[in-house]
Gaussian input, Z-matrix of N, CA and C with variables (Angstrom, degrees):
# hf/3-21g

backbone

0 1
 N
 C     1     B1
 C     2     B2     1     A1
 N     3     B3     2     A2     1     D1
 C     4     B4     3     A3     2     D2
 C     5     B5     4     A4     3     D3
 N     6     B6     5     A5     4     D4
 C     7     B7     6     A6     5     D5
 C     8     B8     7     A7     6     D6
 N     9     B9     8     A8     7     D7
 C    10    B10     9     A9     8     D8
 C    11    B11    10    A10     9     D9
 N    12    B12    11    A11    10    D10
 C    13    B13    12    A12    11    D11
 C    14    B14    13    A13    12    D12
 N    15    B15    14    A14    13    D13
 C    16    B16    15    A15    14    D14
 C    17    B17    16    A16    15    D15
 N    18    B18    17    A17    16    D16
 C    19    B19    18    A18    17    D17
 C    20    B20    19    A19    18    D18
 N    21    B21    20    A20    19    D19
 C    22    B22    21    A21    20    D20
 C    23    B23    22    A22    21    D21
 N    24    B24    23    A23    22    D22
 C    25    B25    24    A24    23    D23
 C    26    B26    25    A25    24    D24
 N    27    B27    26    A26    25    D25
 C    28    B28    27    A27    26    D26
 C    29    B29    28    A28    27    D27
 N    30    B30    29    A29    28    D28
 C    31    B31    30    A30    29    D29
 C    32    B32    31    A31    30    D30
 N    33    B33    32    A32    31    D31
 C    34    B34    33    A33    32    D32
 C    35    B35    34    A34    33    D33
 N    36    B36    35    A35    34    D34
 C    37    B37    36    A36    35    D35
 C    38    B38    37    A37    36    D36
 N    39    B39    38    A38    37    D37
 C    40    B40    39    A39    38    D38
 C    41    B41    40    A40    39    D39
 N    42    B42    41    A41    40    D40
 C    43    B43    42    A42    41    D41
 C    44    B44    43    A43    42    D42
 N    45    B45    44    A44    43    D43
 C    46    B46    45    A45    44    D44
 C    47    B47    46    A46    45    D45
 N    48    B48    47    A47    46    D46
 C    49    B49    48    A48    47    D47
 C    50    B50    49    A49    48    D48
 N    51    B51    50    A50    49    D49
 C    52    B52    51    A51    50    D50
 C    53    B53    52    A52    51    D51
 N    54    B54    53    A53    52    D52
 C    55    B55    54    A54    53    D53
 C    56    B56    55    A55    54    D54
 N    57    B57    56    A56    55    D55
 C    58    B58    57    A57    56    D56
 C    59    B59    58    A58    57    D57
 N    60    B60    59    A59    58    D58
 C    61    B61    60    A60    59    D59
 C    62    B62    61    A61    60    D60
 N    63    B63    62    A62    61    D61
 C    64    B64    63    A63    62    D62
 C    65    B65    64    A64    63    D63
 N    66    B66    65    A65    64    D64
 C    67    B67    66    A66    65    D65
 C    68    B68    67    A67    66    D66
 N    69    B69    68    A68    67    D67
 C    70    B70    69    A69    68    D68
 C    71    B71    70    A70    69    D69
 N    72    B72    71    A71    70    D70
 C    73    B73    72    A72    71    D71
 C    74    B74    73    A73    72    D72
 N    75    B75    74    A74    73    D73
 C    76    B76    75    A75    74    D74
 C    77    B77    76    A76    75    D75
 N    78    B78    77    A77    76    D76
 C    79    B79    78    A78    77    D77
 C    80    B80    79    A79    78    D78
 N    81    B81    80    A80    79    D79
 C    82    B82    81    A81    80    D80
 C    83    B83    82    A82    81    D81
 N    84    B84    83    A83    82    D82
 C    85    B85    84    A84    83    D83
 C    86    B86    85    A85    84    D84
 N    87    B87    86    A86    85    D85
 C    88    B88    87    A87    86    D86
 C    89    B89    88    A88    87    D87
 N    90    B90    89    A89    88    D88
 C    91    B91    90    A90    89    D89
 C    92    B92    91    A91    90    D90
 N    93    B93    92    A92    91    D91
 C    94    B94    93    A93    92    D92
 C    95    B95    94    A94    93    D93
 N    96    B96    95    A95    94    D94
 C    97    B97    96    A96    95    D95
 C    98    B98    97    A97    96    D96
 N    99    B99    98    A98    97    D97
 C   100   B100    99    A99    98    D98
 C   101   B101   100   A100    99    D99
 N   102   B102   101   A101   100   D100
 C   103   B103   102   A102   101   D101
 C   104   B104   103   A103   102   D102
 N   105   B105   104   A104   103   D103
 C   106   B106   105   A105   104   D104
 C   107   B107   106   A106   105   D105
 N   108   B108   107   A107   106   D106
 C   109   B109   108   A108   107   D107
 C   110   B110   109   A109   108   D108
 N   111   B111   110   A110   109   D109
 C   112   B112   111   A111   110   D110
 C   113   B113   112   A112   111   D111
 N   114   B114   113   A113   112   D112
 C   115   B115   114   A114   113   D113
 C   116   B116   115   A115   114   D114
 N   117   B117   116   A116   115   D115
 C   118   B118   117   A117   116   D116
 C   119   B119   118   A118   117   D117
 N   120   B120   119   A119   118   D118
 C   121   B121   120   A120   119   D119
 C   122   B122   121   A121   120   D120
 N   123   B123   122   A122   121   D121
 C   124   B124   123   A123   122   D122
 C   125   B125   124   A124   123   D123
 N   126   B126   125   A125   124   D124
 C   127   B127   126   A126   125   D125
 C   128   B128   127   A127   126   D126
 N   129   B129   128   A128   127   D127
 C   130   B130   129   A129   128   D128
 C   131   B131   130   A130   129   D129
 N   132   B132   131   A131   130   D130
 C   133   B133   132   A132   131   D131
 C   134   B134   133   A133   132   D132
 N   135   B135   134   A134   133   D133
 C   136   B136   135   A135   134   D134
 C   137   B137   136   A136   135   D135
 N   138   B138   137   A137   136   D136
 C   139   B139   138   A138   137   D137
 C   140   B140   139   A139   138   D138
 N   141   B141   140   A140   139   D139
 C   142   B142   141   A141   140   D140
 C   143   B143   142   A142   141   D141
 N   144   B144   143   A143   142   D142
 C   145   B145   144   A144   143   D143
 C   146   B146   145   A145   144   D144
 N   147   B147   146   A146   145   D145
 C   148   B148   147   A147   146   D146
 C   149   B149   148   A148   147   D147
 N   150   B150   149   A149   148   D148
 C   151   B151   150   A150   149   D149
 C   152   B152   151   A151   150   D150
 N   153   B153   152   A152   151   D151
 C   154   B154   153   A153   152   D152
 C   155   B155   154   A154   153   D153
 N   156   B156   155   A155   154   D154
 C   157   B157   156   A156   155   D155
 C   158   B158   157   A157   156   D156
 N   159   B159   158   A158   157   D157
 C   160   B160   159   A159   158   D158
 C   161   B161   160   A160   159   D159
 N   162   B162   161   A161   160   D160
 C   163   B163   162   A162   161   D161
 C   164   B164   163   A163   162   D162
 N   165   B165   164   A164   163   D163
 C   166   B166   165   A165   164   D164
 C   167   B167   166   A166   165   D165
 N   168   B168   167   A167   166   D166
 C   169   B169   168   A168   167   D167
 C   170   B170   169   A169   168   D168
 N   171   B171   170   A170   169   D169
 C   172   B172   171   A171   170   D170
 C   173   B173   172   A172   171   D171
 N   174   B174   173   A173   172   D172
 C   175   B175   174   A174   173   D173
 C   176   B176   175   A175   174   D174
 N   177   B177   176   A176   175   D175
 C   178   B178   177   A177   176   D176
 C   179   B179   178   A178   177   D177
 N   180   B180   179   A179   178   D178
 C   181   B181   180   A180   179   D179
 C   182   B182   181   A181   180   D180
 N   183   B183   182   A182   181   D181
 C   184   B184   183   A183   182   D182
 C   185   B185   184   A184   183   D183
 N   186   B186   185   A185   184   D184
 C   187   B187   186   A186   185   D185
 C   188   B188   187   A187   186   D186
 N   189   B189   188   A188   187   D187
 C   190   B190   189   A189   188   D188
 C   191   B191   190   A190   189   D189
 N   192   B192   191   A191   190   D190
 C   193   B193   192   A192   191   D191
 C   194   B194   193   A193   192   D192
 N   195   B195   194   A194   193   D193
 C   196   B196   195   A195   194   D194
 C   197   B197   196   A196   195   D195
 N   198   B198   197   A197   196   D196
 C   199   B199   198   A198   197   D197
 C   200   B200   199   A199   198   D198
 N   201   B201   200   A200   199   D199
 C   202   B202   201   A201   200   D200
 C   203   B203   202   A202   201   D201
 N   204   B204   203   A203   202   D202
 C   205   B205   204   A204   203   D203
 C   206   B206   205   A205   204   D204
 N   207   B207   206   A206   205   D205
 C   208   B208   207   A207   206   D206
 C   209   B209   208   A208   207   D207
 N   210   B210   209   A209   208   D208
 C   211   B211   210   A210   209   D209
 C   212   B212   211   A211   210   D210
 N   213   B213   212   A212   211   D211
 C   214   B214   213   A213   212   D212
 C   215   B215   214   A214   213   D213
 N   216   B216   215   A215   214   D214
 C   217   B217   216   A216   215   D215
 C   218   B218   217   A217   216   D216
 N   219   B219   218   A218   217   D217
 C   220   B220   219   A219   218   D218
 C   221   B221   220   A220   219   D219
 N   222   B222   221   A221   220   D220
 C   223   B223   222   A222   221   D221
 C   224   B224   223   A223   222   D222
 N   225   B225   224   A224   223   D223
 C   226   B226   225   A225   224   D224
 C   227   B227   226   A226   225   D225
 N   228   B228   227   A227   226   D226
 C   229   B229   228   A228   227   D227
 C   230   B230   229   A229   228   D228
 N   231   B231   230   A230   229   D229
 C   232   B232   231   A231   230   D230
 C   233   B233   232   A232   231   D231
 N   234   B234   233   A233   232   D232
 C   235   B235   234   A234   233   D233
 C   236   B236   235   A235   234   D234
 N   237   B237   236   A236   235   D235
 C   238   B238   237   A237   236   D236
 C   239   B239   238   A238   237   D237
 N   240   B240   239   A239   238   D238
 C   241   B241   240   A240   239   D239
 C   242   B242   241   A241   240   D240
 N   243   B243   242   A242   241   D241
 C   244   B244   243   A243   242   D242
 C   245   B245   244   A244   243   D243
 N   246   B246   245   A245   244   D244
 C   247   B247   246   A246   245   D245
 C   248   B248   247   A247   246   D246
 N   249   B249   248   A248   247   D247
 C   250   B250   249   A249   248   D248
 C   251   B251   250   A250   249   D249
 N   252   B252   251   A251   250   D250
 C   253   B253   252   A252   251   D251
 C   254   B254   253   A253   252   D252
 N   255   B255   254   A254   253   D253
 C   256   B256   255   A255   254   D254
 C   257   B257   256   A256   255   D255
 N   258   B258   257   A257   256   D256
 C   259   B259   258   A258   257   D257
 C   260   B260   259   A259   258   D258
 N   261   B261   260   A260   259   D259
 C   262   B262   261   A261   260   D260
 C   263   B263   262   A262   261   D261
 N   264   B264   263   A263   262   D262
 C   265   B265   264   A264   263   D263
 C   266   B266   265   A265   264   D264
 N   267   B267   266   A266   265   D265
 C   268   B268   267   A267   266   D266
 C   269   B269   268   A268   267   D267
 N   270   B270   269   A269   268   D268
 C   271   B271   270   A270   269   D269
 C   272   B272   271   A271   270   D270
 N   273   B273   272   A272   271   D271
 C   274   B274   273   A273   272   D272
 C   275   B275   274   A274   273   D273
 N   276   B276   275   A275   274   D274
 C   277   B277   276   A276   275   D275
 C   278   B278   277   A277   276   D276
 N   279   B279   278   A278   277   D277
 C   280   B280   279   A279   278   D278
 C   281   B281   280   A280   279   D279
 N   282   B282   281   A281   280   D280
 C   283   B283   282   A282   281   D281
 C   284   B284   283   A283   282   D282
 N   285   B285   284   A284   283   D283
 C   286   B286   285   A285   284   D284
 C   287   B287   286   A286   285   D285
 N   288   B288   287   A287   286   D286
 C   289   B289   288   A288   287   D287
 C   290   B290   289   A289   288   D288
 N   291   B291   290   A290   289   D289
 C   292   B292   291   A291   290   D290
 C   293   B293   292   A292   291   D291
 N   294   B294   293   A293   292   D292
 C   295   B295   294   A294   293   D293
 C   296   B296   295   A295   294   D294
 N   297   B297   296   A296   295   D295
 C   298   B298   297   A297   296   D296
 C   299   B299   298   A298   297   D297
 N   300   B300   299   A299   298   D298
 C   301   B301   300   A300   299   D299
 C   302   B302   301   A301   300   D300
 N   303   B303   302   A302   301   D301
 C   304   B304   303   A303   302   D302
 C   305   B305   304   A304   303   D303
 N   306   B306   305   A305   304   D304
 C   307   B307   306   A306   305   D305
 C   308   B308   307   A307   306   D306
 N   309   B309   308   A308   307   D307
 C   310   B310   309   A309   308   D308
 C   311   B311   310   A310   309   D309
 N   312   B312   311   A311   310   D310
 C   313   B313   312   A312   311   D311
 C   314   B314   313   A313   312   D312
 N   315   B315   314   A314   313   D313
 C   316   B316   315   A315   314   D314
 C   317   B317   316   A316   315   D315
 N   318   B318   317   A317   316   D316
 C   319   B319   318   A318   317   D317
 C   320   B320   319   A319   318   D318
 N   321   B321   320   A320   319   D319
 C   322   B322   321   A321   320   D320
 C   323   B323   322   A322   321   D321
 N   324   B324   323   A323   322   D322
 C   325   B325   324   A324   323   D323
 C   326   B326   325   A325   324   D324
 N   327   B327   326   A326   325   D325
 C   328   B328   327   A327   326   D326
 C   329   B329   328   A328   327   D327
 N   330   B330   329   A329   328   D328
 C   331   B331   330   A330   329   D329
 C   332   B332   331   A331   330   D330
 N   333   B333   332   A332   331   D331
 C   334   B334   333   A333   332   D332
 C   335   B335   334   A334   333   D333
 N   336   B336   335   A335   334   D334
 C   337   B337   336   A336   335   D335
 C   338   B338   337   A337   336   D336

   B1=1.4500
   B2=1.5345
   B3=1.3298
   B4=1.4572
   B5=1.5241
   B6=1.3318
   B7=1.4727
   B8=1.5193
   B9=1.3236
   B10=1.4679
   B11=1.5258
   B12=1.3265
   B13=1.4666
   B14=1.5277
   B15=1.3216
   B16=1.4684
   B17=1.5234
   B18=1.3181
   B19=1.4642
   B20=1.5211
   B21=1.3296
   B22=1.4574
   B23=1.5265
   B24=1.3371
   B25=1.4672
   B26=1.5194
   B27=1.3251
   B28=1.4656
   B29=1.5239
   B30=1.3224
   B31=1.4657
   B32=1.5268
   B33=1.3285
   B34=1.4693
   B35=1.5192
   B36=1.3226
   B37=1.4590
   B38=1.5231
   B39=1.3219
   B40=1.4640
   B41=1.5335
   B42=1.3224
   B43=1.4568
   B44=1.5160
   B45=1.3126
   B46=1.4624
   B47=1.5170
   B48=1.3160
   B49=1.4552
   B50=1.5217
   B51=1.3369
   B52=1.4570
   B53=1.5305
   B54=1.3115
   B55=1.4598
   B56=1.5217
   B57=1.3148
   B58=1.4697
   B59=1.5228
   B60=1.3118
   B61=1.4615
   B62=1.5246
   B63=1.3258
   B64=1.4548
   B65=1.5202
   B66=1.3114
   B67=1.4601
   B68=1.5177
   B69=1.3119
   B70=1.4624
   B71=1.5218
   B72=1.3180
   B73=1.4593
   B74=1.5245
   B75=1.3214
   B76=1.4569
   B77=1.5193
   B78=1.3203
   B79=1.4552
   B80=1.5256
   B81=1.3305
   B82=1.4726
   B83=1.5196
   B84=1.3342
   B85=1.4706
   B86=1.5255
   B87=1.3537
   B88=1.4626
   B89=1.5097
   B90=1.2958
   B91=1.4521
   B92=1.5179
   B93=1.3428
   B94=1.4597
   B95=1.5108
   B96=1.2935
   B97=1.4606
   B98=1.5306
   B99=1.3478
   B100=1.4632
   B101=1.5171
   B102=1.3306
   B103=1.4627
   B104=1.5209
   B105=1.3499
   B106=1.4616
   B107=1.5239
   B108=1.3223
   B109=1.4604
   B110=1.5239
   B111=1.3400
   B112=1.4547
   B113=1.5268
   B114=1.3477
   B115=1.4565
   B116=1.5163
   B117=1.3088
   B118=1.4538
   B119=1.5150
   B120=1.3282
   B121=1.4670
   B122=1.5275
   B123=1.3307
   B124=1.4632
   B125=1.5262
   B126=1.3199
   B127=1.4654
   B128=1.5231
   B129=1.3359
   B130=1.4647
   B131=1.5297
   B132=1.3236
   B133=1.4574
   B134=1.5179
   B135=1.3396
   B136=1.4561
   B137=1.5237
   B138=1.3189
   B139=1.4654
   B140=1.5241
   B141=1.3420
   B142=1.4585
   B143=1.5289
   B144=1.3277
   B145=1.4657
   B146=1.5281
   B147=1.3344
   B148=1.4598
   B149=1.5187
   B150=1.3282
   B151=1.4590
   B152=1.5275
   B153=1.3299
   B154=1.4575
   B155=1.5230
   B156=1.3196
   B157=1.4585
   B158=1.5236
   B159=1.3236
   B160=1.4633
   B161=1.5302
   B162=1.3276
   B163=1.4616
   B164=1.5301
   B165=1.3298
   B166=1.4619
   B167=1.5251
   B168=1.3144
   B169=1.4569
   B170=1.5229
   B171=1.3386
   B172=1.4604
   B173=1.5186
   B174=1.3341
   B175=1.4569
   B176=1.5150
   B177=1.3203
   B178=1.4646
   B179=1.5190
   B180=1.3271
   B181=1.4508
   B182=1.5183
   B183=1.3359
   B184=1.4569
   B185=1.5213
   B186=1.3131
   B187=1.4617
   B188=1.5250
   B189=1.3293
   B190=1.4670
   B191=1.5225
   B192=1.3172
   B193=1.4578
   B194=1.5217
   B195=1.3167
   B196=1.4601
   B197=1.5240
   B198=1.3113
   B199=1.4627
   B200=1.5253
   B201=1.3278
   B202=1.4632
   B203=1.5177
   B204=1.3093
   B205=1.4632
   B206=1.5221
   B207=1.3054
   B208=1.4591
   B209=1.5272
   B210=1.2933
   B211=1.4595
   B212=1.5228
   B213=1.3109
   B214=1.4590
   B215=1.5249
   B216=1.2944
   B217=1.4609
   B218=1.5222
   B219=1.2979
   B220=1.4629
   B221=1.5139
   B222=1.3019
   B223=1.4523
   B224=1.5183
   B225=1.2950
   B226=1.4694
   B227=1.5171
   B228=1.2950
   B229=1.4540
   B230=1.5124
   B231=1.2843
   B232=1.4536
   B233=1.5235
   B234=1.3204
   B235=1.4567
   B236=1.5183
   B237=1.3010
   B238=1.4623
   B239=1.5216
   B240=1.3296
   B241=1.4601
   B242=1.5222
   B243=1.3273
   B244=1.4654
   B245=1.5296
   B246=1.3026
   B247=1.4620
   B248=1.5237
   B249=1.3360
   B250=1.4654
   B251=1.5293
   B252=1.3359
   B253=1.4650
   B254=1.5162
   B255=1.3402
   B256=1.4578
   B257=1.5299
   B258=1.3093
   B259=1.4649
   B260=1.5207
   B261=1.3226
   B262=1.4567
   B263=1.5214
   B264=1.3305
   B265=1.4629
   B266=1.5224
   B267=1.3295
   B268=1.4611
   B269=1.5222
   B270=1.3317
   B271=1.4574
   B272=1.5155
   B273=1.3162
   B274=1.4533
   B275=1.5245
   B276=1.3273
   B277=1.4631
   B278=1.5132
   B279=1.3145
   B280=1.4561
   B281=1.5256
   B282=1.3282
   B283=1.4605
   B284=1.5255
   B285=1.3196
   B286=1.4612
   B287=1.5291
   B288=1.3019
   B289=1.4603
   B290=1.5177
   B291=1.3099
   B292=1.4556
   B293=1.5096
   B294=1.3442
   B295=1.4681
   B296=1.5233
   B297=1.3231
   B298=1.4593
   B299=1.5198
   B300=1.3273
   B301=1.4563
   B302=1.5233
   B303=1.3289
   B304=1.4543
   B305=1.5241
   B306=1.3165
   B307=1.4604
   B308=1.5236
   B309=1.3350
   B310=1.4628
   B311=1.5197
   B312=1.3223
   B313=1.4522
   B314=1.5127
   B315=1.3241
   B316=1.4533
   B317=1.5170
   B318=1.3137
   B319=1.4567
   B320=1.5217
   B321=1.3145
   B322=1.4660
   B323=1.5103
   B324=1.3323
   B325=1.4565
   B326=1.5008
   B327=1.3221
   B328=1.4636
   B329=1.5210
   B330=1.3471
   B331=1.4643
   B332=1.5182
   B333=1.3238
   B334=1.4499
   B335=1.5081
   B336=1.3447
   B337=1.4576
   B338=1.4460
   A1=110.83
   A2=117.11
   A3=120.99
   A4=110.70
   A5=115.66
   A6=119.09
   A7=111.36
   A8=118.05
   A9=121.21
   A10=110.56
   A11=116.22
   A12=120.77
   A13=110.30
   A14=117.66
   A15=120.80
   A16=111.48
   A17=116.70
   A18=119.96
   A19=111.73
   A20=117.25
   A21=121.22
   A22=110.72
   A23=116.63
   A24=120.64
   A25=110.73
   A26=117.86
   A27=121.26
   A28=111.04
   A29=117.09
   A30=120.98
   A31=111.52
   A32=116.96
   A33=120.47
   A34=112.05
   A35=117.81
   A36=120.37
   A37=113.38
   A38=117.94
   A39=121.13
   A40=109.58
   A41=115.91
   A42=120.80
   A43=113.72
   A44=117.98
   A45=120.85
   A46=110.28
   A47=116.11
   A48=121.24
   A49=108.02
   A50=117.22
   A51=121.37
   A52=113.47
   A53=117.21
   A54=120.28
   A55=111.38
   A56=115.41
   A57=120.17
   A58=113.04
   A59=117.70
   A60=119.04
   A61=113.17
   A62=118.44
   A63=120.31
   A64=109.58
   A65=114.66
   A66=121.42
   A67=108.91
   A68=115.80
   A69=121.30
   A70=109.22
   A71=114.23
   A72=120.49
   A73=108.74
   A74=115.74
   A75=122.38
   A76=108.26
   A77=116.67
   A78=121.93
   A79=108.87
   A80=116.57
   A81=121.58
   A82=113.17
   A83=117.55
   A84=120.60
   A85=108.48
   A86=113.53
   A87=120.11
   A88=108.52
   A89=123.04
   A90=128.63
   A91=114.12
   A92=117.65
   A93=121.30
   A94=115.78
   A95=117.56
   A96=122.76
   A97=107.08
   A98=117.02
   A99=118.96
   A100=113.54
   A101=114.17
   A102=121.28
   A103=107.36
   A104=116.77
   A105=121.07
   A106=110.03
   A107=115.43
   A108=122.77
   A109=106.65
   A110=116.51
   A111=121.45
   A112=108.21
   A113=116.25
   A114=120.40
   A115=110.53
   A116=115.81
   A117=121.58
   A118=115.24
   A119=118.04
   A120=120.79
   A121=109.28
   A122=117.48
   A123=120.16
   A124=114.52
   A125=117.71
   A126=121.17
   A127=110.60
   A128=117.36
   A129=119.71
   A130=111.16
   A131=115.76
   A132=122.32
   A133=108.19
   A134=115.95
   A135=122.59
   A136=110.57
   A137=116.06
   A138=123.76
   A139=113.30
   A140=118.39
   A141=119.98
   A142=113.04
   A143=117.50
   A144=122.31
   A145=111.92
   A146=117.22
   A147=120.89
   A148=112.14
   A149=115.50
   A150=122.90
   A151=106.07
   A152=116.82
   A153=121.43
   A154=109.93
   A155=116.38
   A156=120.77
   A157=108.70
   A158=116.59
   A159=120.92
   A160=112.25
   A161=117.50
   A162=119.94
   A163=112.68
   A164=118.30
   A165=121.53
   A166=112.38
   A167=116.90
   A168=121.35
   A169=110.39
   A170=115.23
   A171=118.85
   A172=108.16
   A173=115.61
   A174=119.95
   A175=109.83
   A176=115.11
   A177=121.41
   A178=107.50
   A179=115.40
   A180=121.28
   A181=108.35
   A182=116.70
   A183=120.59
   A184=108.00
   A185=116.91
   A186=120.40
   A187=110.63
   A188=114.77
   A189=121.67
   A190=106.49
   A191=116.58
   A192=122.52
   A193=108.72
   A194=116.37
   A195=120.52
   A196=107.65
   A197=115.15
   A198=121.12
   A199=107.77
   A200=116.02
   A201=120.33
   A202=109.12
   A203=115.08
   A204=119.69
   A205=105.55
   A206=118.76
   A207=119.91
   A208=110.92
   A209=115.51
   A210=120.22
   A211=108.01
   A212=115.53
   A213=119.91
   A214=108.73
   A215=115.59
   A216=118.87
   A217=108.46
   A218=114.87
   A219=120.47
   A220=108.94
   A221=115.13
   A222=121.82
   A223=107.62
   A224=116.48
   A225=119.83
   A226=108.47
   A227=114.33
   A228=118.76
   A229=110.81
   A230=114.98
   A231=121.98
   A232=108.21
   A233=115.89
   A234=121.04
   A235=107.63
   A236=116.51
   A237=120.89
   A238=108.50
   A239=115.47
   A240=121.47
   A241=105.88
   A242=117.49
   A243=119.43
   A244=112.11
   A245=114.88
   A246=120.95
   A247=109.34
   A248=117.46
   A249=119.24
   A250=112.90
   A251=117.35
   A252=120.97
   A253=111.90
   A254=114.61
   A255=120.83
   A256=107.91
   A257=116.17
   A258=121.42
   A259=109.71
   A260=115.90
   A261=121.46
   A262=113.51
   A263=117.62
   A264=120.46
   A265=110.83
   A266=115.00
   A267=121.04
   A268=106.93
   A269=116.53
   A270=122.61
   A271=111.48
   A272=115.22
   A273=121.65
   A274=105.82
   A275=115.80
   A276=121.57
   A277=109.72
   A278=115.09
   A279=121.84
   A280=108.22
   A281=115.91
   A282=120.92
   A283=109.97
   A284=115.68
   A285=122.10
   A286=107.80
   A287=117.18
   A288=119.93
   A289=110.34
   A290=116.46
   A291=121.30
   A292=114.60
   A293=117.67
   A294=122.62
   A295=112.15
   A296=116.11
   A297=121.58
   A298=108.08
   A299=115.48
   A300=120.94
   A301=110.40
   A302=114.71
   A303=121.95
   A304=106.53
   A305=117.06
   A306=121.36
   A307=107.44
   A308=115.25
   A309=122.08
   A310=112.92
   A311=117.41
   A312=119.92
   A313=112.23
   A314=115.48
   A315=121.44
   A316=109.11
   A317=115.58
   A318=121.80
   A319=107.28
   A320=115.69
   A321=119.45
   A322=112.69
   A323=117.16
   A324=120.45
   A325=113.20
   A326=117.91
   A327=120.47
   A328=113.05
   A329=117.12
   A330=118.19
   A331=112.71
   A332=116.65
   A333=119.89
   A334=114.32
   A335=118.61
   A336=119.76
   A337=110.81
   D1=-41.08
   D2=177.37
   D3=-64.53
   D4=-41.02
   D5=177.62
   D6=-62.64
   D7=-38.34
   D8=177.52
   D9=-62.57
   D10=-41.97
   D11=179.32
   D12=-65.02
   D13=-42.93
   D14=178.59
   D15=-64.75
   D16=-41.42
   D17=177.73
   D18=-63.95
   D19=-39.13
   D20=177.35
   D21=-64.90
   D22=-41.83
   D23=177.43
   D24=-62.88
   D25=-44.08
   D26=177.77
   D27=-60.17
   D28=-43.07
   D29=-179.59
   D30=-64.22
   D31=-40.87
   D32=-178.69
   D33=-70.88
   D34=-30.08
   D35=-177.41
   D36=-97.93
   D37=-0.91
   D38=179.30
   D39=-61.73
   D40=129.21
   D41=179.38
   D42=87.37
   D43=-1.72
   D44=177.98
   D45=-92.55
   D46=149.33
   D47=177.17
   D48=-77.70
   D49=134.38
   D50=-175.69
   D51=-72.32
   D52=-40.94
   D53=-173.39
   D54=-70.13
   D55=142.18
   D56=-178.16
   D57=-74.66
   D58=-23.17
   D59=-175.20
   D60=-102.54
   D61=13.86
   D62=174.55
   D63=-119.19
   D64=150.17
   D65=-178.15
   D66=-137.56
   D67=171.69
   D68=175.80
   D69=-103.52
   D70=149.82
   D71=178.43
   D72=-148.04
   D73=163.89
   D74=176.03
   D75=-115.07
   D76=134.06
   D77=177.85
   D78=-79.12
   D79=113.83
   D80=-176.72
   D81=-89.71
   D82=-33.87
   D83=176.69
   D84=-148.74
   D85=148.14
   D86=-175.83
   D87=-167.63
   D88=143.48
   D89=-2.10
   D90=-98.01
   D91=-20.18
   D92=-171.46
   D93=-51.53
   D94=-53.27
   D95=-179.14
   D96=-135.66
   D97=79.20
   D98=-171.88
   D99=-60.20
   D100=145.72
   D101=179.14
   D102=-148.25
   D103=136.91
   D104=177.44
   D105=-126.37
   D106=153.93
   D107=173.72
   D108=-115.71
   D109=111.28
   D110=179.37
   D111=-81.93
   D112=134.70
   D113=179.53
   D114=-55.81
   D115=129.08
   D116=177.37
   D117=90.31
   D118=-11.07
   D119=178.08
   D120=-96.33
   D121=138.94
   D122=-175.14
   D123=-72.54
   D124=-32.30
   D125=-175.84
   D126=-115.73
   D127=146.29
   D128=176.24
   D129=-71.55
   D130=160.94
   D131=176.89
   D132=-103.44
   D133=131.57
   D134=-176.28
   D135=-92.28
   D136=174.38
   D137=-173.59
   D138=-52.38
   D139=-37.54
   D140=-176.64
   D141=-70.51
   D142=-9.53
   D143=178.75
   D144=-107.83
   D145=7.61
   D146=-173.75
   D147=-120.95
   D148=142.04
   D149=172.08
   D150=-128.18
   D151=121.33
   D152=-178.10
   D153=-100.45
   D154=137.53
   D155=173.85
   D156=-55.90
   D157=143.45
   D158=-174.68
   D159=-58.31
   D160=-38.32
   D161=-176.98
   D162=-69.83
   D163=-9.19
   D164=177.51
   D165=-91.51
   D166=-10.18
   D167=-176.96
   D168=-98.12
   D169=156.35
   D170=174.14
   D171=-64.62
   D172=135.99
   D173=-179.74
   D174=-121.78
   D175=140.40
   D176=176.83
   D177=-116.79
   D178=131.20
   D179=-177.33
   D180=-125.06
   D181=123.61
   D182=173.75
   D183=-72.97
   D184=133.00
   D185=-175.66
   D186=-132.56
   D187=147.81
   D188=173.90
   D189=-122.95
   D190=126.15
   D191=179.44
   D192=-112.27
   D193=131.00
   D194=174.28
   D195=-102.89
   D196=122.07
   D197=-177.81
   D198=-109.39
   D199=123.13
   D200=178.99
   D201=-111.91
   D202=103.87
   D203=172.95
   D204=-125.45
   D205=-115.36
   D206=176.89
   D207=-69.44
   D208=-34.82
   D209=175.59
   D210=-140.48
   D211=155.65
   D212=-178.45
   D213=-81.64
   D214=129.06
   D215=175.95
   D216=-136.20
   D217=154.22
   D218=179.36
   D219=-113.39
   D220=135.25
   D221=175.33
   D222=-116.52
   D223=136.63
   D224=175.68
   D225=-114.45
   D226=151.12
   D227=179.93
   D228=-169.74
   D229=-174.39
   D230=179.99
   D231=-124.03
   D232=127.93
   D233=173.45
   D234=-95.86
   D235=133.98
   D236=178.16
   D237=-113.89
   D238=122.47
   D239=175.62
   D240=-103.12
   D241=110.45
   D242=-175.00
   D243=-69.78
   D244=155.85
   D245=175.47
   D246=-68.01
   D247=141.10
   D248=176.59
   D249=-79.44
   D250=-3.89
   D251=-175.52
   D252=-87.09
   D253=148.10
   D254=171.48
   D255=-145.78
   D256=157.31
   D257=-179.46
   D258=-55.39
   D259=135.31
   D260=180.00
   D261=98.99
   D262=-13.47
   D263=179.25
   D264=-61.42
   D265=143.68
   D266=171.85
   D267=-88.00
   D268=130.75
   D269=-174.73
   D270=-116.84
   D271=158.27
   D272=168.81
   D273=-108.70
   D274=124.24
   D275=-176.20
   D276=-125.79
   D277=157.97
   D278=178.40
   D279=-126.73
   D280=130.35
   D281=-178.62
   D282=-72.96
   D283=132.76
   D284=176.75
   D285=-109.91
   D286=179.64
   D287=177.45
   D288=-68.76
   D289=155.47
   D290=176.81
   D291=70.47
   D292=31.91
   D293=179.19
   D294=54.98
   D295=39.47
   D296=175.22
   D297=-108.72
   D298=156.49
   D299=179.57
   D300=-125.12
   D301=138.91
   D302=172.50
   D303=-100.53
   D304=121.37
   D305=-179.34
   D306=-87.28
   D307=111.82
   D308=-175.10
   D309=-82.44
   D310=-37.95
   D311=-177.35
   D312=169.34
   D313=-174.64
   D314=179.06
   D315=-84.18
   D316=145.34
   D317=175.13
   D318=-91.52
   D319=92.41
   D320=-176.42
   D321=-77.40
   D322=-13.40
   D323=179.34
   D324=-67.44
   D325=-36.44
   D326=-176.14
   D327=-96.33
   D328=-26.03
   D329=-176.11
   D330=-104.31
   D331=-15.05
   D332=179.96
   D333=76.38
   D334=1.33
   D335=-176.51
   D336=-124.24

């Protein structure tokens, strides 16, 4: 009987986030004017209520390359690391003070990506 109760609890909580202060959301627009829809909330949250982890944003890195062939030359440029986010992604978010959300990352468990 105890095993049945534990199995029922596991089945009901399968796919749920364990932590009490994290929630799931869907990315509605990105990157220009980001907007998310948090599960269970009636209205989406706009850019002024969102903080994205740095690794989720597009990053630009100034780079200097030294090329040694017949003569040494230096090339400068910019490396762009694109954001891994796209519209429709399922996200894991954490509620902050003032009805703001910190976007922690993608929920790969439900979307597979």
